[in-house]
Structures are given as C-alpha cells and as structure tokens.
C-alpha positions in Angstrom: -4.9 -41.2 -20.0 -3.9 -41.4 -23.7 -1.0 -43.3 -25.2 2.4 -42.4 -23.8 3.8 -42.4 -27.3 1.7 -39.3 -28.1 2.8 -37.3 -25.1 3.5 -33.9 -26.7 4.9 -32.8 -30.0 7.9 -30.9 -28.7 10.4 -31.1 -25.9 10.8 -27.5 -25.0 9.5 -28.0 -21.5 5.8 -27.7 -22.0 3.6 -28.0 -18.9 1.5 -30.8 -20.4 4.5 -32.8 -21.5 6.1 -32.5 -18.0 2.8 -33.5 -16.5 2.7 -36.7 -18.5 6.2 -37.7 -17.7 5.7 -37.1 -14.0 2.6 -39.2 -14.0 4.4 -42.1 -15.7 7.4 -41.8 -13.4 5.4 -41.6 -10.1 3.5 -44.8 -11.0 6.7 -46.6 -11.8 8.6 -45.4 -8.7 6.0 -44.6 -6.0 8.0 -41.6 -5.1 7.3 -38.0 -6.1 10.9 -37.0 -5.4 12.4 -39.8 -7.5 9.9 -39.2 -10.2 10.9 -35.6 -10.5 14.6 -36.5 -10.6 14.0 -39.1 -13.3 12.1 -36.5 -15.5 14.8 -33.9 -15.0 17.4 -36.5 -15.9 15.5 -37.3 -19.1 15.3 -33.6 -20.1 19.0 -33.3 -19.3 19.8 -36.1 -21.8 17.5 -34.5 -24.4 19.3 -31.2 -24.2 22.6 -33.0 -24.2 21.9 -34.3 -27.7 23.4 -32.4 -30.6 20.8 -30.1 -32.2 21.0 -32.1 -35.4 20.1 -35.3 -33.5 17.2 -33.7 -31.8 15.9 -32.5 -35.2 15.8 -36.1 -36.4 13.6 -37.4 -33.6 10.0 -37.4 -34.9 8.3 -37.5 -31.5 10.3 -35.8 -28.8 7.5 -36.6 -26.3 7.7 -40.4 -27.0 11.5 -40.2 -26.9 11.4 -38.5 -23.5 8.9 -41.0 -22.2 11.1 -43.9 -23.3 14.2 -42.4 -21.7 12.3 -41.6 -18.5 10.9 -45.1 -18.3 14.4 -46.6 -18.8 15.7 -44.3 -16.0 12.9 -45.6 -13.7 13.7 -49.2 -14.7 17.3 -48.7 -13.5 16.1 -47.0 -10.3 13.7 -49.9 -9.6 16.6 -52.3 -10.1 18.6 -50.6 -7.4 15.6 -49.8 -5.1 15.4 -53.2 -3.5 19.0 -53.0 -2.2 18.3 -49.4 -1.0 15.1 -50.5 0.7 16.8 -53.3 2.5 18.8 -50.6 4.3 15.7 -48.5 4.9 14.6 -48.2 8.6 11.3 -50.0 9.0 8.7 -50.6 6.3 8.9 -48.6 3.1 5.6 -47.2 1.7 5.0 -45.1 -1.4 4.8 -41.3 -1.0 1.2 -40.2 -0.4 -0.4 -37.5 -2.5 -2.7 -34.7 -1.3 -5.7 -33.5 -3.3 -4.9 -29.8 -3.6 -8.6 -28.9 -4.1 -9.3 -30.0 -0.5 -6.9 -27.5 1.0 -8.5 -24.4 -0.5 -5.4 -23.8 -2.6 -5.9 -21.1 -5.3 -2.4 -20.9 -6.8 -1.2 -22.4 -10.0 -1.9 -21.7 -13.6 -5.1 -20.4 -15.4 -8.3 -21.6 -13.8 -6.5 -22.7 -10.7 -4.6 -25.5 -12.4 -0.9 -26.1 -11.8 1.3 -23.8 -13.7 4.4 -24.9 -15.6 7.1 -25.5 -13.0 4.5 -26.4 -10.3 5.2 -28.9 -7.6 5.3 -32.4 -9.1 2.7 -33.6 -6.7 0.3 -31.1 -8.1 0.7 -32.6 -11.6 -0.2 -36.2 -10.8 -3.7 -37.3 -11.8 -5.4 -38.9 -8.8 -7.1 -42.0 -10.3 -7.3 -45.6 -9.3 -3.8 -46.3 -10.5 -2.3 -44.2 -7.7 -4.4 -45.5 -4.9 -2.1 -46.6 -2.1 -3.5 -50.2 -2.2 -2.6 -50.3 -5.9 0.8 -48.9 -5.5 1.6 -51.4 -2.7 0.7 -54.2 -5.2 3.0 -52.6 -7.8 5.8 -52.8 -5.2 5.5 -56.6 -5.2 6.3 -56.8 -8.9 9.7 -57.2 -10.5 11.0 -54.0 -12.2 10.3 -55.4 -15.7 6.8 -56.5 -14.7 6.0 -53.1 -13.2 7.3 -51.2 -16.3 5.4 -53.4 -18.7 2.2 -53.3 -16.7 2.2 -49.5 -16.0 3.1 -48.5 -19.6 0.7 -50.9 -21.3 -2.2 -51.4 -18.9 -2.3 -47.9 -17.3 -1.1 -45.7 -20.1 -2.0 -47.9 -23.2 1.5 -47.9 -24.5 1.8 -50.5 -27.3 3.9 -53.6 -26.5 6.1 -52.8 -29.5 7.1 -49.6 -27.7 7.3 -51.2 -24.3 9.8 -53.6 -25.9 12.0 -50.6 -26.8 12.0 -49.6 -23.1 12.8 -53.0 -21.7 15.0 -54.2 -24.5 12.9 -57.4 -24.9 10.6 -58.7 -27.6 6.9 -57.5 -27.7 5.9 -61.1 -26.9 8.1 -61.2 -23.8 6.7 -57.8 -22.7 3.2 -59.1 -23.1 4.0 -62.1 -20.8 5.5 -59.7 -18.2 2.3 -57.6 -18.2 0.2 -60.8 -17.9 2.3 -61.9 -14.9 1.9 -58.4 -13.3 -1.9 -58.5 -14.0 -2.1 -61.8 -12.1 -0.5 -60.1 -9.1 -3.1 -57.3 -9.3 -5.8 -59.9 -9.6 -4.6 -61.7 -6.5 -5.1 -58.5 -4.4 -8.6 -58.1 -2.9 -10.8 -55.8 -5.1 -12.4 -52.8 -3.4 -16.0 -53.5 -2.7 -17.0 -50.4 -1.0 -18.2 -47.1 -2.5 -16.3 -43.9 -1.9 -19.2 -42.5 0.1 -19.3 -45.6 2.2 -15.5 -45.6 2.7 -15.7 -41.9 3.8 -18.4 -42.7 6.3 -16.3 -45.5 7.8 -13.3 -43.2 8.1 -15.5 -40.5 9.7 -16.4 -43.0 12.4 -12.8 -44.1 12.8 -11.7 -40.4 13.2 -14.4 -39.9 15.9 -13.5 -43.1 17.8 -9.8 -42.3 17.6 -10.4 -38.8 18.9 -12.5 -40.2 21.7 -9.9 -42.9 22.4 -12.7 -45.4 22.3 -11.0 -48.7 21.9 -14.3 -50.7 21.7 -15.6 -48.5 18.9 -12.3 -48.8 17.0 -12.4 -52.6 17.3 -15.9 -52.6 15.8 -14.7 -50.6 12.8 -11.6 -52.7 12.2 -11.6 -56.1 10.5 -10.3 -58.8 13.0 -7.6 -59.6 10.5 -6.7 -55.9 9.7 -3.0 -55.0 9.3 -1.4 -51.6 10.0 1.9 -50.7 8.3 3.8 -47.5 9.3 6.7 -45.8 7.5 8.8 -43.5 9.6 12.1 -44.0 7.7 14.1 -43.7 10.9 13.2 -40.0 10.9 9.9 -40.2 12.8 8.6 -42.6 15.4 6.8 -45.6 13.9 6.1 -49.2 14.8 9.0 -51.2 13.0 6.8 -54.1 12.0 3.2 -54.4 10.8 0.6 -54.5 13.6 -1.8 -57.3 12.9 -5.3 -57.8 14.3 -8.1 -55.2 14.8 -7.8 -55.2 18.6 -4.1 -54.7 18.6 -4.4 -51.9 16.1 -7.1 -50.2 18.1 -4.9 -50.2 21.2 -1.9 -48.9 19.2 -4.0 -46.1 17.8 -5.1 -45.0 21.2 -1.6 -45.3 22.6 -0.4 -42.9 19.8 -3.1 -40.4 20.7 -2.1 -40.6 24.4 1.5 -39.9 23.5 0.6 -36.9 21.2 -1.6 -34.4 23.0 -3.1 -31.8 20.7 -3.1 -34.2 17.7 -5.7 -33.0 15.2 -7.3 -35.4 12.8 -8.6 -34.3 9.4 -10.6 -36.3 6.8 -8.7 -35.8 3.5 -8.2 -37.7 0.3 -5.0 -39.7 0.2 -4.0 -40.6 -3.4 -7.6 -39.8 -4.5 -9.2 -42.1 -1.9 -10.7 -41.0 1.5 -8.1 -41.1 4.2 -7.0 -39.4 7.4 -4.4 -36.7 8.1 -2.9 -36.0 11.5 -1.5 -32.6 12.4 0.2 -31.3 15.4 0.9 -27.6 16.0 -0.4 -27.0 12.5 2.1 -29.3 10.8 1.1 -32.6 9.1 2.9 -35.4 10.9 1.0 -38.5 9.6 -0.9 -39.4 6.4 -2.9 -42.6 6.6 -4.4 -44.4 3.7 -7.1 -47.1 4.2 -8.6 -50.1 2.6 -12.2 -50.8 3.5 -14.3 -53.9 2.8 -17.7 -54.9 4.1 -17.9 -51.7 6.2 -14.7 -52.4 8.1 -11.1 -51.3 7.7 -8.9 -54.1 6.4 -5.6 -52.3 5.8 -4.0 -49.1 7.1 -0.8 -47.5 5.6 0.5 -44.7 7.8 3.3 -42.5 6.4 5.2 -40.6 9.0 8.6 -40.0 7.3 8.8 -36.2 7.0 10.7 -36.5 3.7 7.6 -38.1 2.2 5.2 -35.5 3.6 6.7 -32.3 2.1 3.6 -31.6 -0.2 1.4 -32.2 2.8 3.3 -29.9 5.1 3.0 -27.1 2.5 -0.7 -27.8 1.9 -1.5 -28.0 5.7 0.1 -24.6 6.3 -1.9 -23.1 3.5 -5.1 -24.5 4.9 -4.3 -23.1 8.3 -3.8 -19.6 6.7 -7.2 -19.3 5.1 -9.5 -22.4 4.9 -11.9 -24.2 7.1 -11.9 -28.0 7.4 -15.0 -29.7 6.2 -17.3 -31.0 8.9 -15.8 -28.6 11.4 -12.6 -30.5 11.7 
C-alpha cells in the first residue's frame, strides 16, 4: 500500500478514501466493527469543521488518516481494560475472502461498491494474517500505531509523530521496539499450497474423528486458543499439546452433529470454517511449520462472525464448495 499521507485528495466520502481508512483502522484495532466506528467518527469530525477550516486543509485524506489513527490510539488505550472484562480469550475479528463464496455483488467488476461492508474493503495481505495480528496485540498502543503506520503503510516518522504527539526520533524507537516483537515471533516457513494441504488433512481427520491422525498433524507443543466472548461455548483457557487438542477437537465434533467443515481463507491464509444448519459457527486460523499445525485460533463469538454468516448464506444459495465440501 502507498503512503497513508496520500490517501485521497478530497474528503467527500470517496470509496477509495474510505477503503484506505478502514484498512489502517482494522490493522490498528483488530476489529472490523471498531474500525468502522473509528472511520465514521473521523468523518464526523471532518464535517463538524467550519467550511472555511476544511478549505484550509491541503490534504483532507491525510487529515482524516491522522484523526482516524488518533481515535484508534485512544481506543487501544482503553481496550486493555475492556478486554480484562472480556469472557475468555480475546482474538481479532477474522476476515473472509469474498471471492471464495461466489459473491457477485459490489461495484463495477465485482469489487466492493461505495458503502460496502467494511470487511469487503480490507486488503488481505500478510499484515492481516491472524498470527501477525496476535503479535500486534502484544504491543503497547504507541508501538502498534508507530509500527503499523510506518512499517505497513510507509507513513513517514515526521507524520507518525503528529499522530502520537512525540518526536520523530521517539516514534522511530517505538517502531524499532515493535519490530523486535515481530522478529521474536516464529516466521512462517511453509508455502500456501503446503499449508492448504495440511489443513485438508486436518479437515478429513476431524470429520472422521480420527484422533491418531489429528495427533500426527499437530505439533506436540501446539496451542489452541478459542474466543467465544461469553456468547458461544468455548474453552476458557488455551489448550496446550497436540494430543489434548486432538481429543478436544473430536469432543467438539461429537457434541455438534451435522457440523460441516469448509476449507476457506481466513485473513488471506488457508483456514477452516465450521457451519451448522447453514450458519457459520466457528472460523479457525492456523499456523503451520514443518508440515504440522503449531497454533490454532478459533473464533466463535457470533458478534465477530457477522461477515461470515452473511457470506455463508450467500454460498448456500448459489455456490458449490471446492473439493466437494
């Protein structure tokens, strides 16, 4: 993506400008809903300015991005307290790949139209992979803003300083600290095709309730984290160890007859989606290394699955799952 400072030349609600702001806000917050609220708040502040003041602003797009980022910074500051009250583990909201669901709506050429669902506007690249977003969650709010704006969107430190209210040198240090956190996380060492093949085998073993096969596909030190938010059943603490995870997965299948598993991209990376009675109930993202699954992030909170519920119903109406799923 290009520099955030060049996001649009006007602030009259253009689709491309809104797309850029949503992309920045989602990476900062890990929540589609909160990202949309932040962007709407920024536009509200823009239109709340006197017309003469708006006319003085040379780059409305850069102004909107700065304001959106400051709103996100404030939200990140309060998020830790809110997440302490959250029931169970908190995970970022997963994103579907609309192309996989046979969706034909949107703007010209099938792309999202202005006013489209925010989830449709987010570019699915390595900076929204679940593993990456989880690392971002470990950063301080200032580190996250500095890192995302500079390293992901190539926003100059002089402009990052305007967002954080710090010197460019201090912002550079924040980004360097965040970069070390990213560097400490295991790097993906498996191709997309190899990852997809492992998940195909996981799906088949899960459907067959084959604990031995699942154990063979899971790293002995694998960790599963589930997010139900108190609104859906989910294990309250991470499940550690391949054997324990395999038994847990089979127990889930036993308790949910009629569960349908689909191989789908989750935040741009191969993952699995579980549906029951045509409704998406779980979206699982995976980390794979050396041909085995090392991490599973399972989102079950229905408030975080709204884009998936919509997409799943559209698929049911007129599409066929790849591979006969």
